[in-house]
C-alpha positions, 0 to 999 in steps of 0.5 A: 500500500502506498503512503497515503500522505503522498497520494492525490486522486485524479481523473484519468478517463471520462465517458458519457452516453445520452439516448438517441431520442430527442424531446424538443421544446416544440414537441413539449408545446403539444403536451403541455401549455408552454412554448419554445420562447418561454422555455429557452428564456427561463431555462436555456433548454432547447431539447433533452434526450429521452430513453424511451424503451421501458425495458432499459433502465438507468443502468443501461446508460451507466453501462454505456458510459462506463464501457467508454471509460474502460475503452478510453483508458484501455484497462482491464475492468477486473482492475477496478476496485470500486464502482459508485453510482450516483442516481435518484432513479435506481433500477430497483429500490433494493439491489444497488444499480452500481452492483449491476453496472459493475458486473455487466462491465466485467468489474467483478473484483470491485465492490460497489454501492449507490449514493443518493444526493440528487443533483449533487450526486456526482459532486459528492461521489467525487469526494467519496472516490478521492477518499478511497484513492487517497486512503492508499488501499484502492487504485481505481474507482469508477464513479458513474452519474446516471439518471432516467429522469423521464421515469419520474417526471410528470409530463402534464406538469409544465413546471418540471417536465420542461427541465429534465432529460436522461443521460449518464457519465462516468469518470475513472479516479486513480492516484495522480502521477504528478502534483495535480489532482483533487485539491479541496471541497466544501460540501453542505446539506439542509434537510429542511429543503426536502419540502421543496424538491422531492418525491413523496411516495415510495419510501417508508413515509408513504409506501406505494399504494393505490392512493399514492399512485392516484395522487401522482406522489411518485413523480418529482415535485419542486417549488421552482422559485424557492429552489432557484433562490437557494441554488444561487445563494448556496452555490455562489457561497460554496464557490467563493469559499473554495476560491478564498481558501485556495487563494484563487482569483477569477483569472486563475480558474480555467473552467467552472463546471456547474451542474446544469439545472437552469441557465439563469442559475448559472448566469446569476452565479457567474455574474457575481464572481470574477470568472469570465463567461467563456470559462463556464462550461454549459450544455444544458441547451442540448440535454436539459437537467440530467441530475447526477449525469450533468457534470460528467457529461460536461466533462465528456463533451469538453475533455479534448480541450483540457490541459494538464495543470488547468484549474477546475471548480465544480459546483452543484445544488440538488434535493435534500437540499444538498450543495457544494463545490470542489477544486481540482487541477487537471492531471492528464 
């Protein structure tokens, strides 16, 4: 086992997957009382991907993204020590999605588990992955962020159905071979937030019943204005704390990697920092909010541009409430 004091975790490969079927704003206009101009002006979203096949669950996308990581890094999946899946739409309530993904990709030496932190899931998962690597006990940790949001969205509710799409992304964490890697984090939660962004039924408080189904209590619900306010203030605070603690100015940051919830949220945070707008990664117009998949999909879409030593700040906000920021220097 390596000396844990000298280990810094880094990302060595990225993979992503989105379904082929596209749900455009024009298509939503025929489903609910909305229109393209209204959606774009308030969210920045033009289209989102939908995994239509009911026999293909979240794991299907996670497996696709994971196999791309294995191919990119050119590794034997048997060398992976741990598989973590961040998701709010697991295949099953019991029997983790991560365990199934690990088996299907051939990572049969890995142990595995799911984490649920909603839209902060991948950010929190990064913290877990780096901790296992930095312990010195594990060499390769595969972190998957995947959600089939179409399985929990009510497509008669215009407040939520315009926002979400399906997708998956994955990142491989290993010990850095240079001085770069995972540097710092600031993570927070507030349990009072579950009143404003939630799925009521399906747990021990409201087990599944005819009543919960009739009342659509298994669908996602959010109070948009409250979530917007908390998201902007808390993500901004987390970003500022990371920058202050690490003596970073806006011109030191190469990329701000924000969870893709709403373009107005991202723009509002950007306007309150000194990070140039061309350093802020966004793809929300093409995918919508894919929950735990937004951050790895951003990385996957832009990875060809990244250079060794560049500074990244990741930020996210989600149900719980959960939020935070992390600071990473690119090592490959």
